[in-house]
C-alpha positions as CSV (number, residue, x, y, z in Angstrom):
1,M,9.9,-17.0,-25.6
2,T,6.9,-15.0,-24.4
3,T,5.4,-12.1,-26.2
4,D,4.9,-8.7,-24.6
5,Y,1.2,-9.4,-24.4
6,E,1.8,-12.7,-22.6
7,A,4.3,-11.0,-20.3
8,T,1.8,-8.3,-19.5
9,L,-0.9,-10.8,-18.6
10,A,1.5,-12.7,-16.5
11,M,2.4,-9.5,-14.7
12,F,-1.2,-8.9,-13.9
13,C,-1.6,-12.4,-12.4
14,T,1.4,-11.9,-10.2
15,A,0.3,-8.5,-9.1
16,L,-3.1,-9.8,-8.2
17,E,-1.6,-12.6,-6.1
18,M,0.6,-10.1,-4.3
19,K,-2.4,-7.9,-3.6
20,E,-4.5,-10.8,-2.2
21,K,-1.7,-11.8,0.1
22,K,-1.3,-8.2,1.5
23,K,-5.0,-7.8,1.8
24,G,-5.2,-11.0,3.8
25,L,-2.4,-9.9,6.1
26,Y,-3.9,-6.5,6.7
27,E,-7.3,-8.0,7.4
28,E,-5.9,-10.4,10.0
29,A,-3.8,-7.7,11.6
30,M,-6.9,-5.4,11.7
31,N,-9.0,-8.0,13.4
32,A,-6.3,-8.9,15.9
33,C,-5.4,-5.4,16.9
34,P,-7.4,-3.9,19.8
35,D,-5.8,-0.5,19.5
36,Q,-7.8,1.9,17.3
37,V,-4.7,3.5,15.6
38,G,-3.5,0.1,14.4
39,K,-7.0,-1.1,13.6
40,E,-7.7,2.0,11.5
41,T,-4.3,1.9,9.8
42,F,-4.6,-1.8,8.8
43,R,-8.2,-1.1,7.6
44,M,-6.9,1.7,5.4
45,L,-4.2,-0.5,4.0
46,R,-6.7,-3.4,3.4
47,D,-9.1,-1.0,1.6
48,A,-6.3,0.3,-0.5
49,E,-5.3,-3.2,-1.5
50,L,-9.0,-4.0,-2.3
51,E,-9.2,-0.9,-4.6
52,H,-5.9,-1.8,-6.3
53,T,-7.1,-5.4,-6.8
54,R,-10.3,-4.1,-8.4
55,H,-8.4,-1.7,-10.7
56,I,-5.8,-4.3,-11.7
57,Q,-8.6,-6.9,-12.4
58,E,-10.6,-4.4,-14.5
59,T,-7.5,-3.5,-16.6
60,Y,-6.5,-7.2,-16.9
61,E,-9.9,-8.1,-18.2
62,E,-9.9,-5.3,-20.7
63,L,-6.4,-6.3,-22.0
64,K,-7.4,-9.9,-22.2
65,Q,-10.3,-8.9,-24.5
66,G,-7.7,-7.5,-26.9
67,K,-7.9,-3.8,-26.0
68,V,-4.8,-1.7,-26.1
69,W,-3.5,0.2,-23.0
70,A,-5.2,3.4,-24.2
71,D,-8.6,1.6,-24.1
72,A,-8.0,-0.5,-21.0
73,C,-6.3,2.1,-18.7
74,K,-8.9,4.4,-17.4
75,Y,-8.2,7.3,-15.1
76,Y,-6.6,6.0,-12.0
77,P,-7.2,8.5,-9.2
78,E,-4.3,9.3,-6.9
79,Q,-4.8,8.1,-3.4
80,Q,-4.9,10.4,-0.4
81,N,-1.6,11.0,1.3
82,M,-1.6,8.0,3.7
83,Q,1.0,9.6,5.9
84,D,-1.4,12.5,6.6
85,A,-4.3,10.1,7.2
86,F,-2.2,8.1,9.6
87,R,-1.1,11.2,11.5
88,N,-4.8,12.3,11.8
89,I,-5.8,8.8,13.2
90,A,-2.9,8.8,15.7
91,E,-3.7,12.3,16.9
92,Q,-7.3,11.4,17.4
93,H,-6.3,8.5,19.6
94,S,-3.6,9.9,21.8
95,K,-3.2,6.9,24.1
96,V,-1.0,4.2,22.7
97,A,-2.0,0.6,23.5
98,K,0.8,-1.9,24.0
99,A,-1.3,-4.8,22.8
100,C,-1.2,-3.9,19.1
101,G,2.5,-3.1,19.4
102,D,2.9,-6.8,19.7
103,E,1.7,-7.0,16.0
104,I,5.2,-6.1,15.0
105,Y,5.3,-9.3,13.0
106,A,2.3,-8.0,10.9
107,L,4.1,-4.7,10.4
108,D,7.4,-6.3,9.4
109,T,5.7,-8.8,7.1
110,G,3.6,-6.0,5.5
111,M,6.8,-4.0,5.0
112,S,8.5,-7.0,3.3
113,L,5.5,-7.6,1.1
114,E,5.3,-3.9,0.1
115,Q,9.0,-3.8,-0.6
116,A,8.6,-6.9,-2.8
117,S,5.7,-5.2,-4.6
118,I,7.8,-2.1,-5.2
119,Q,10.6,-4.2,-6.7
120,F,8.2,-6.2,-8.8
121,F,6.6,-3.0,-10.3
122,E,10.0,-1.4,-10.8
123,E,11.2,-4.5,-12.7
124,Q,8.1,-4.5,-14.9
125,L,8.7,-0.8,-15.6
126,K,12.1,-1.6,-17.1
127,R,10.5,-3.8,-19.8
128,A,7.4,-1.6,-20.4
129,S,7.4,0.5,-23.6
130,D,3.8,1.7,-23.8
131,P,3.5,5.2,-22.1
132,L,0.2,4.2,-20.5
133,E,1.5,0.9,-19.2
134,R,4.5,2.8,-17.8
135,R,2.1,5.3,-16.1
136,F,0.1,2.4,-14.7
137,L,3.3,0.7,-13.3
138,E,4.7,4.0,-11.9
139,T,1.4,4.7,-10.1
140,M,1.3,1.2,-8.6
141,S,4.9,1.6,-7.5
142,I,4.2,5.0,-5.9
143,D,1.2,3.6,-4.1
144,E,3.3,0.6,-2.8
145,R,5.9,3.1,-1.5
146,E,3.2,5.0,0.3
147,H,1.9,1.8,2.0
148,F,5.5,0.9,3.0
149,R,6.0,4.4,4.6
150,M,2.7,4.1,6.4
151,L,3.7,0.7,7.9
152,A,7.1,2.1,8.9
153,D,5.4,5.1,10.5
154,L,3.0,2.8,12.5
155,K,6.0,0.7,13.6
156,F,7.8,3.9,14.8
157,Y,4.6,5.0,16.5
158,Y,4.4,1.8,18.5
159,A,8.2,1.6,19.2
160,D,8.4,5.2,20.6
161,P,5.1,7.1,20.8
162,Q,6.7,10.2,22.4
163,A,9.4,10.5,19.7
164,W,6.7,9.9,17.1
165,L,4.5,12.7,18.5
166,M,7.5,15.1,18.6
167,E,8.6,14.3,15.1
168,K,5.3,13.7,13.3
169,S,2.7,15.8,15.0
170,K,4.5,19.1,14.4
171,A,4.6,19.7,18.1
172,R,7.0,22.4,19.3
173,L,9.1,22.4,22.4
174,D,8.2,26.0,23.3
175,G,4.6,25.0,23.9
176,A,3.3,27.5,21.4
């Protein structure tokens, strides 16, 4: 039977593995995508995973040294709204390239990995009792949901750019 401390450290190891896998996927997709919208979106996701990895690693190291959550968990800044960031990127590059639309595999895989991360952090949240640990896990879950929404939005953008523009760019039919 493992202690709460051992379970927490194991959680960090699993989280780091998941982050590395997603970072690698987004890096590959970014490099393979000739379309600026996809390239920028995958870059943002890769950078977010890098930041999460850094934060998780720092917290993990602090806890390994025997510090409690209050000492280990430093302020974790909220990320920008990635939906708004994606909308701005897409509006700057109004022509949709078909080539990156072929990266649907990367989008689907990313969405699956993000969903697995959400489930992982939600499961960890069920066992967490420390308020700061709970806040950490809630923040990670929220960030993973934001990544999932961003990938779903990019997939919608490539599948039907005109519908995406009508729905997401706040365009009106009256031309005003």
